[in-house]
Rosetta silent file (secondary structure, phi, psi, omega in degrees, C-alpha in Angstrom):
SEQUENCE: MMGALEDMTVVVTGASRGIGRSLAGRLAAEGARLGICGRDKAALSELEGELGRPVVTAAFDLCLEAPTLDFLAKVRAELGGIDVLINNAGFNPRKAPLVEVATEEFDSIMAVNLRAPFLLMRECARDMKEKGGGHVINILSTVCHSDMETMGAYTAAKEGLRALTNVFRKEVLDDGIRVTAVYPGGTDTDFRPNPRPDYMKPSSVADAVLTALTLPEDLVVHELTFRPMVENNF
SCORE:     score description
SCORE:     0.000 S_00000001
   1 L     0.000  131.814 -174.600  -79.842 -113.317  161.705 S_00000001
   2 L   -83.162  141.820  177.803  -77.851 -115.338  159.054 S_00000001
   3 L   -77.697  167.786  179.713  -77.657 -113.910  155.576 S_00000001
   4 L   -70.291  -14.286  179.532  -78.724 -115.880  152.523 S_00000001
   5 L  -124.006   28.512 -175.388  -75.165 -116.412  151.439 S_00000001
   6 L   -58.814  128.652  171.814  -73.500 -116.952  154.858 S_00000001
   7 L    63.423   19.112  173.206  -70.038 -118.337  154.653 S_00000001
   8 L   -89.915  140.501  173.485  -70.237 -118.936  150.794 S_00000001
   9 E   -95.542  128.553 -173.480  -67.147 -117.862  148.851 S_00000001
  10 E  -125.114  134.347  175.685  -68.122 -115.563  146.059 S_00000001
  11 E  -102.793  127.898  174.006  -65.724 -114.195  143.261 S_00000001
  12 E  -132.090  125.119 -177.524  -66.734 -110.890  141.638 S_00000001
  13 L   -99.921  151.485 -175.214  -64.693 -109.351  138.860 S_00000001
  14 L    71.568   30.945 -172.455  -64.700 -105.642  138.119 S_00000001
  15 L   -86.309   -1.790  179.866  -65.467 -104.799  141.696 S_00000001
  16 L   -70.237  -18.222  174.255  -63.710 -101.559  142.062 S_00000001
  17 L  -160.771  171.555  174.063  -66.564  -99.522  140.852 S_00000001
  18 H    66.736 -135.213  177.590  -69.984  -99.500  139.460 S_00000001
  19 H   -59.281  -47.695  177.814  -72.082 -102.590  139.400 S_00000001
  20 H   -51.573  -47.122  177.188  -69.361 -104.587  140.761 S_00000001
  21 H   -63.035  -47.617 -179.132  -68.737 -102.421  143.858 S_00000001
  22 H   -64.055  -31.655  175.123  -72.523 -102.398  144.593 S_00000001
  23 H   -66.141  -36.207  178.792  -72.501 -106.135  144.285 S_00000001
  24 H   -58.462  -50.493  178.852  -69.712 -106.547  146.696 S_00000001
  25 H   -54.403  -48.580 -177.307  -71.590 -104.594  149.237 S_00000001
  26 H   -69.486  -33.808 -177.830  -74.819 -106.502  148.872 S_00000001
  27 H   -75.285  -33.603 -177.318  -73.101 -109.854  148.908 S_00000001
  28 H   -72.140  -34.063  179.146  -71.061 -109.027  152.115 S_00000001
  29 H   -61.316  -26.030 -177.460  -74.452 -107.905  153.654 S_00000001
  30 L   -95.904    4.969  171.369  -75.716 -111.404  152.993 S_00000001
  31 L    91.141   17.663  178.804  -72.720 -112.980  154.727 S_00000001
  32 L   -75.613  153.555  160.110  -70.534 -114.042  151.822 S_00000001
  33 E   -86.730  140.874 -168.519  -66.809 -114.247  151.874 S_00000001
  34 E  -120.210  134.353  171.423  -65.479 -112.285  148.961 S_00000001
  35 E  -116.235  117.869 -172.151  -62.797 -112.621  146.422 S_00000001
  36 E  -128.324  133.909 -178.871  -62.936 -109.211  144.500 S_00000001
  37 E  -136.363  165.306 -173.393  -60.652 -107.986  141.649 S_00000001
  38 E   179.924 -173.662  173.438  -60.281 -104.961  139.479 S_00000001
  39 L   -98.125  -18.174 -171.431  -57.728 -102.634  138.107 S_00000001
  40 L  -101.950  101.792 -179.399  -57.801  -99.858  140.669 S_00000001
  41 H   -60.343  -42.508  178.741  -55.903 -101.020  143.735 S_00000001
  42 H   -63.048  -40.653  174.804  -56.809  -98.065  145.793 S_00000001
  43 H   -60.240  -43.375  178.626  -60.550  -98.384  145.165 S_00000001
  44 H   -60.326  -49.670  177.994  -60.294 -102.106  146.105 S_00000001
  45 H   -53.297  -42.670  179.726  -58.541 -101.315  149.370 S_00000001
  46 H   -61.067  -48.217  176.895  -61.196  -98.765  150.146 S_00000001
  47 H   -59.217  -47.349 -178.766  -63.899 -101.225  149.404 S_00000001
  48 H   -53.595  -47.076  179.389  -62.282 -103.977  151.470 S_00000001
  49 H   -62.607  -28.725 -178.150  -62.400 -101.640  154.492 S_00000001
  50 H   -84.933  -20.794 -168.150  -66.052 -100.955  154.060 S_00000001
  51 H   -74.189  -38.991 -175.250  -67.307 -104.723  153.702 S_00000001
  52 L    69.236   27.675  178.502  -66.767 -105.989  157.197 S_00000001
  53 L  -135.348  162.728  175.488  -66.315 -109.562  155.843 S_00000001
  54 L   -65.659  124.989 -175.432  -63.416 -111.696  155.041 S_00000001
  55 E  -139.002  136.795  168.435  -62.142 -110.456  151.606 S_00000001
  56 E  -102.981  123.190  176.913  -59.381 -111.263  149.285 S_00000001
  57 E  -117.657  152.913  179.736  -58.564 -108.396  146.841 S_00000001
  58 E  -154.482  135.626  171.005  -56.282 -108.258  143.804 S_00000001
  59 E  -102.783  105.000  179.362  -55.540 -105.492  141.231 S_00000001
  60 L  -156.331  172.756  176.543  -54.521 -106.931  137.824 S_00000001
  61 L   -88.879  117.995 -179.118  -55.434 -106.978  134.161 S_00000001
  62 L   -65.788  -13.365  179.314  -57.896 -109.618  133.246 S_00000001
  63 L   -62.723  -19.936 -171.221  -56.267 -109.822  129.892 S_00000001
  64 L  -106.917  132.768 -175.563  -53.460 -111.701  131.660 S_00000001
  65 H   -76.299  -50.510 -170.966  -53.966 -115.419  132.601 S_00000001
  66 H   -46.501  -61.266 -173.925  -51.103 -115.813  135.237 S_00000001
  67 H   -61.474  -30.332  178.047  -52.437 -113.068  137.739 S_00000001
  68 H   -64.521  -55.079  174.622  -56.033 -114.411  137.182 S_00000001
  69 H   -56.416  -39.120  176.806  -54.933 -117.829  138.320 S_00000001
  70 H   -60.982  -38.303  175.742  -52.961 -116.447  141.099 S_00000001
  71 H   -65.709  -43.521  178.971  -56.009 -114.612  142.441 S_00000001
  72 H   -61.269  -44.879 -179.095  -58.148 -117.788  142.332 S_00000001
  73 H   -61.627  -38.749  174.618  -55.564 -119.561  144.152 S_00000001
  74 H   -64.917  -45.032 -179.986  -55.304 -116.937  146.954 S_00000001
  75 H   -51.620  -52.222  177.314  -59.120 -116.968  147.181 S_00000001
  76 H   -52.550  -54.545 -173.135  -58.976 -120.810  147.725 S_00000001
  77 H   -64.879  -34.039 -178.837  -56.224 -120.606  150.188 S_00000001
  78 H   -97.473  -30.069 -165.722  -57.763 -117.873  152.385 S_00000001
  79 H  -115.933  -26.588 -167.918  -61.542 -118.236  151.897 S_00000001
  80 L    97.229 -177.436 -175.527  -61.986 -121.857  150.698 S_00000001
  81 L   -65.835  154.178 -168.289  -63.410 -123.316  147.486 S_00000001
  82 L   -77.100  122.785 -178.323  -65.446 -121.129  145.265 S_00000001
  83 L   -98.849  -35.291 -177.906  -69.285 -121.398  145.502 S_00000001
  84 E  -135.355  132.333  179.811  -70.251 -118.527  143.326 S_00000001
  85 E  -118.512  130.033  173.607  -68.543 -116.726  140.314 S_00000001
  86 E  -122.038  102.683  177.642  -69.898 -113.365  139.046 S_00000001
  87 E   -80.165   99.153 -169.301  -68.250 -112.367  135.785 S_00000001
  88 L  -110.772  -36.405 -169.245  -68.976 -108.633  136.000 S_00000001
  89 L   -61.423  136.924  179.963  -65.958 -106.885  134.573 S_00000001
  90 L  -134.976  160.376 -177.888  -66.563 -105.267  131.142 S_00000001
  91 L  -153.039  115.507  169.380  -64.310 -103.174  128.797 S_00000001
  92 L  -144.628   92.647 -167.205  -65.138 -101.011  125.781 S_00000001
  93 L   -57.560  -29.504 -177.978  -62.705  -98.147  125.564 S_00000001
  94 L  -171.459  166.118  176.210  -64.704  -96.085  123.015 S_00000001
  95 L   -90.110  128.305 -178.261  -67.277  -96.021  120.416 S_00000001
  96 E  -158.323  150.789  167.355  -65.902  -96.459  116.848 S_00000001
  97 L   -54.585  160.934  175.044  -66.830  -97.906  113.479 S_00000001
  98 H   -68.890  -34.055 -178.091  -65.069 -101.307  112.993 S_00000001
  99 H   -64.091  -11.498 -176.893  -62.919  -99.824  110.219 S_00000001
 100 H  -114.193    7.016 -174.425  -61.385  -97.646  112.948 S_00000001
 101 L   -98.902  111.510 -177.835  -60.790 -100.218  115.503 S_00000001
 102 L   -63.619  154.180  177.783  -56.998 -101.289  115.860 S_00000001
 103 H   -61.284  -45.333  178.682  -56.250 -105.010  116.162 S_00000001
 104 H   -55.181  -36.662  178.164  -54.672 -104.416  119.661 S_00000001
 105 H   -67.854  -40.815 -177.763  -57.861 -102.732  120.771 S_00000001
 106 H   -68.847  -41.348  176.656  -59.975 -105.466  119.377 S_00000001
 107 H   -59.829  -47.208  175.704  -57.869 -108.137  121.089 S_00000001
 108 H   -59.425  -43.281  175.921  -58.175 -106.333  124.421 S_00000001
 109 H   -57.347  -47.078 -179.867  -61.982 -106.103  124.181 S_00000001
 110 H   -70.026  -36.473 -177.034  -62.076 -109.755  123.486 S_00000001
 111 H   -60.200  -48.386 -173.396  -59.642 -110.716  126.255 S_00000001
 112 H   -78.906  -36.529 -167.946  -61.636 -108.916  129.047 S_00000001
 113 H   -93.974  -17.326 -173.918  -65.210 -109.531  127.907 S_00000001
 114 H  -131.488  -53.672 -177.495  -64.895 -113.051  126.503 S_00000001
 115 H   -66.670  -34.688 -178.338  -61.538 -114.820  127.245 S_00000001
 116 H   -67.819  -47.882  179.832  -61.434 -113.799  130.959 S_00000001
 117 H   -60.899  -38.856  177.889  -64.902 -115.188  131.683 S_00000001
 118 H   -59.806  -48.532 -171.904  -64.157 -118.423  129.907 S_00000001
 119 H   -60.511  -46.124 -178.312  -60.990 -118.898  131.920 S_00000001
 120 H   -58.546  -39.006  177.243  -62.759 -117.971  135.208 S_00000001
 121 H   -64.913  -55.040 -174.333  -65.714 -120.363  134.411 S_00000001
 122 H   -54.067  -38.584 -165.450  -63.344 -123.192  133.684 S_00000001
 123 H   -84.108  -43.013 -177.193  -61.297 -122.853  136.807 S_00000001
 124 H   -67.708  -31.040 -178.214  -64.138 -122.065  139.205 S_00000001
 125 H   -63.051  -30.111 -179.625  -66.438 -124.926  137.831 S_00000001
 126 H   -60.209  -49.925 -176.094  -63.577 -127.327  139.367 S_00000001
 127 H   -61.836  -47.702 -175.132  -64.297 -126.067  142.849 S_00000001
 128 H   -56.968  -48.747 -179.933  -68.117 -126.096  142.292 S_00000001
 129 H   -57.585  -42.757  179.318  -68.020 -129.780  141.059 S_00000001
 130 H   -66.474  -36.277 -175.772  -66.041 -130.886  144.245 S_00000001
 131 H   -82.210  -12.116  175.237  -68.670 -129.136  146.302 S_00000001
 132 L    90.493   17.560  178.378  -71.618 -130.811  144.453 S_00000001
 133 L   162.249  171.635  176.258  -72.989 -127.448  143.099 S_00000001
 134 E   169.811 -171.270 -177.726  -72.542 -123.721  142.627 S_00000001
 135 E  -144.399  140.991  176.892  -73.799 -120.718  140.628 S_00000001
 136 E  -130.420  130.018 -176.389  -72.042 -118.782  137.830 S_00000001
 137 E  -122.517  115.642  169.472  -73.634 -115.440  136.890 S_00000001
 138 E  -103.869  130.720  179.768  -72.392 -113.669  133.771 S_00000001
 139 E   -88.361  115.383  177.079  -73.107 -110.003  133.209 S_00000001
 140 L  -105.869 -126.049  175.912  -73.704 -109.497  129.631 S_00000001
 141 L  -168.699  157.074  175.214  -75.593 -106.506  127.998 S_00000001
 142 H   -70.925   -8.557  172.066  -78.639 -105.706  126.033 S_00000001
 143 H   -55.355  -25.060  175.975  -76.275 -104.944  123.129 S_00000001
 144 H   -67.175   -7.932 -174.661  -76.749 -108.758  122.518 S_00000001
 145 H  -106.883  -10.240  179.389  -80.312 -107.990  121.586 S_00000001
 146 L  -144.188  116.956 -177.800  -79.458 -105.168  119.222 S_00000001
 147 L   -76.722  107.276 -170.988  -76.451 -104.964  116.780 S_00000001
 148 L  -101.539  128.738  178.091  -75.251 -101.501  117.540 S_00000001
 149 L   -67.952  152.122  179.322  -73.063  -99.478  115.253 S_00000001
 150 L    70.344    7.637  168.542  -69.811  -98.156  116.737 S_00000001
 151 E  -129.975   41.381 -173.578  -69.856 -100.955  119.299 S_00000001
 152 H   -62.343  -52.007 -174.172  -69.026 -103.888  117.020 S_00000001
 153 H   -66.661  -35.847  170.350  -66.187 -105.350  118.863 S_00000001
 154 H   -61.486  -47.406 -173.254  -67.906 -105.083  122.288 S_00000001
 155 H   -66.935  -41.015 -178.087  -71.150 -106.502  120.877 S_00000001
 156 H   -61.912  -40.883  177.749  -69.296 -109.395  119.368 S_00000001
 157 H   -64.040  -40.965  172.657  -67.493 -110.165  122.612 S_00000001
 158 H   -66.388  -38.180  171.668  -70.693 -110.096  124.519 S_00000001
 159 H   -68.495  -34.064  173.212  -72.452 -112.289  121.929 S_00000001
 160 H   -68.395  -32.987  178.837  -69.560 -114.695  122.267 S_00000001
 161 H   -77.039  -33.072 -179.879  -70.017 -114.842  125.980 S_00000001
 162 H   -61.992  -44.279 -179.297  -73.713 -115.316  125.601 S_00000001
 163 H   -58.172  -50.564 -173.318  -72.940 -118.393  123.377 S_00000001
 164 H   -71.456  -37.383 -178.069  -70.324 -119.806  125.912 S_00000001
 165 H   -64.574  -44.504  174.433  -72.770 -119.222  128.785 S_00000001
 166 H   -54.976  -47.223 -174.993  -75.545 -121.312  127.041 S_00000001
 167 H   -70.268  -43.893  175.976  -73.161 -124.124  126.205 S_00000001
 168 H   -54.782  -45.977 -177.662  -71.608 -124.043  129.716 S_00000001
 169 H   -51.453  -52.101 -175.558  -75.109 -124.207  131.334 S_00000001
 170 H   -65.565  -37.548 -170.730  -75.799 -127.605  129.479 S_00000001
 171 H   -74.418  -29.781 -176.526  -72.295 -128.965  130.228 S_00000001
 172 L  -110.365   18.077 -177.457  -72.396 -128.466  134.022 S_00000001
 173 H   -65.195  -44.812 -178.194  -76.089 -129.135  134.607 S_00000001
 174 H   -68.426  -10.285  171.660  -75.501 -132.581  135.964 S_00000001
 175 H   -91.190    4.789  178.526  -72.934 -131.217  138.339 S_00000001
 176 L    72.932   25.330 -179.442  -75.486 -129.089  140.010 S_00000001
 177 E  -102.786  123.222  175.718  -74.140 -125.871  138.827 S_00000001
 178 E   -86.629  137.949 -179.277  -76.550 -123.135  138.054 S_00000001
 179 E  -131.311  128.872 -174.021  -75.753 -120.653  135.273 S_00000001
 180 E  -128.806  122.897  170.061  -77.372 -117.453  134.781 S_00000001
 181 E   -92.932  123.272 -175.332  -77.035 -114.887  132.060 S_00000001
 182 E  -117.673  133.902 -175.560  -77.998 -111.263  133.030 S_00000001
 183 E  -118.293   87.484 -179.235  -78.604 -108.617  130.382 S_00000001
 184 E   -77.153  146.848  168.529  -78.737 -105.183  131.904 S_00000001
 185 L   -83.385 -147.565 -175.144  -79.741 -102.066  129.873 S_00000001
 186 L   -67.055  130.366 -177.120  -78.492  -98.683  130.311 S_00000001
 187 E  -131.655  135.273 -170.631  -76.894  -98.124  133.554 S_00000001
 188 L   -78.966   76.537  175.882  -75.416  -94.890  135.119 S_00000001
 189 L  -124.454  166.668  177.028  -71.765  -95.791  135.627 S_00000001
 190 L   -63.386   -3.130  175.596  -68.420  -94.420  134.659 S_00000001
 191 L   -63.408  -20.415  179.008  -68.404  -97.006  131.887 S_00000001
 192 L  -103.287  148.673 -172.811  -70.177  -94.053  129.987 S_00000001
 193 L   -74.820  -17.701 -177.135  -68.381  -90.945  129.056 S_00000001
 194 L  -136.956  147.319  176.379  -71.330  -88.721  130.511 S_00000001
 195 L   -59.928  145.644  177.895  -73.681  -89.178  133.461 S_00000001
 196 L  -134.032   74.903 -173.028  -77.071  -90.691  132.742 S_00000001
 197 L   -69.599   -3.728  170.945  -79.227  -90.208  135.926 S_00000001
 198 L   -84.174   -6.997 -173.358  -82.159  -91.393  133.934 S_00000001
 199 L   -96.942  164.096  175.785  -80.584  -94.759  133.533 S_00000001
 200 E   -55.172  148.455  174.346  -80.476  -97.506  136.205 S_00000001
 201 L   -83.262  143.062 -178.950  -78.416  -97.145  139.302 S_00000001
 202 H   -54.014  -37.386  179.024  -75.616  -99.690  139.758 S_00000001
 203 H   -69.269  -23.924  174.185  -77.263 -100.637  143.081 S_00000001
 204 H   -68.649  -42.807 -178.741  -80.489 -101.442  141.324 S_00000001
 205 H   -68.090  -45.607  179.282  -78.724 -103.841  138.972 S_00000001
 206 H   -63.041  -28.546  174.631  -76.912 -105.492  141.923 S_00000001
 207 H   -68.972  -33.879  178.733  -80.212 -106.030  143.720 S_00000001
 208 H   -63.482  -46.317 -177.368  -81.592 -107.783  140.587 S_00000001
 209 H   -65.673  -39.379  173.438  -78.550 -110.004  140.421 S_00000001
 210 H   -56.799  -43.755  175.231  -78.779 -110.784  144.143 S_00000001
 211 H   -56.119  -36.784 -178.024  -82.375 -111.858  143.628 S_00000001
 212 H   -73.683  -27.710  179.995  -81.450 -114.263  140.885 S_00000001
 213 H   -78.665  -23.097 -176.587  -78.718 -115.679  143.150 S_00000001
 214 L  -106.771   11.147  169.278  -80.976 -116.206  146.234 S_00000001
 215 L   -56.773  159.058 -178.393  -83.974 -117.809  144.770 S_00000001
 216 L   -53.362  154.798 -173.581  -85.175 -121.066  146.084 S_00000001
 217 L   -72.168  -14.031 -173.506  -82.883 -124.110  145.222 S_00000001
 218 L   -88.103    5.061  176.969  -85.498 -125.958  143.094 S_00000001
 219 L  -140.886  157.165  176.809  -85.253 -123.264  140.442 S_00000001
 220 L  -139.772  145.946  165.981  -82.574 -121.327  138.346 S_00000001
 221 L   -87.582  113.152  172.000  -82.934 -118.220  136.248 S_00000001
 222 L   -67.572  -51.296 -174.178  -81.427 -118.869  132.842 S_00000001
 223 E  -133.861  136.814  173.313  -81.793 -115.365  131.564 S_00000001
 224 E  -138.038  116.244 -175.042  -82.581 -112.074  133.068 S_00000001
 225 E  -119.469  129.349  173.283  -83.130 -108.911  131.040 S_00000001
 226 E  -148.710  154.928 -179.142  -83.964 -105.607  132.438 S_00000001
 227 L  -140.167  164.469  174.771  -83.822 -101.930  131.370 S_00000001
 228 L   -72.547  156.500 -173.090  -84.422  -98.483  132.638 S_00000001
 229 L   -64.340  -22.693 -173.266  -87.943  -97.203  132.068 S_00000001
 230 L   -85.287  -10.485 -168.507  -86.646  -94.535  129.584 S_00000001
 231 L   -92.772  124.496 -177.177  -84.981  -97.182  127.244 S_00000001
 232 L  -125.195   17.465 -177.520  -87.000  -98.164  124.213 S_00000001
 233 L   -90.573   54.625  177.630  -84.427  -99.796  121.950 S_00000001
 234 L  -136.264    0.000    0.000  -86.010 -103.279  122.073 S_00000001
């Protein structure tokens, strides 16, 4: 039986752990060809061996443009033009009031959470336009719905990505490109300093994203927000 994404080329950032790793498994099970990237080369190699599908992996820093473009070029060369982009990678090194955030730290947060998704959207949209359509899914955060102290730089970056996502959706509508913003609440990943088993599992978030990706072609989910049952900061 063919999967819903059979022979589609899907790029997932931040795939070495957490939500991204779960997404890669779900996408492979649906028949996708995968281009996955992250910072942990060993974790990506291990994941590649588990997927059982054609996979291109690359370990690099999304703050850097050159390796990002090289990664996309390798995906195109080995797997074909890109059908789906999932901007999943996120970076927030610590909680701190803005007066304690160094300029270099602020720049890194912006580079991973805002600049990198912009670059990937711009480049992957060219493939999608040639194919007559595609789907971009940007993983944001419910911090966009609540201005949280000690997470100012991260919140600003995700808010910036929210704005870019909304503008991009309008700009590529006539090219048949779907654009979805996903706002997950608390998720039990190593993004957090301490385990939170009462929060959502990465696999649950991946299932929700996959649902948005595989809905009938005559509709598109613009925004998808979900939280763990214990979360009440809304």
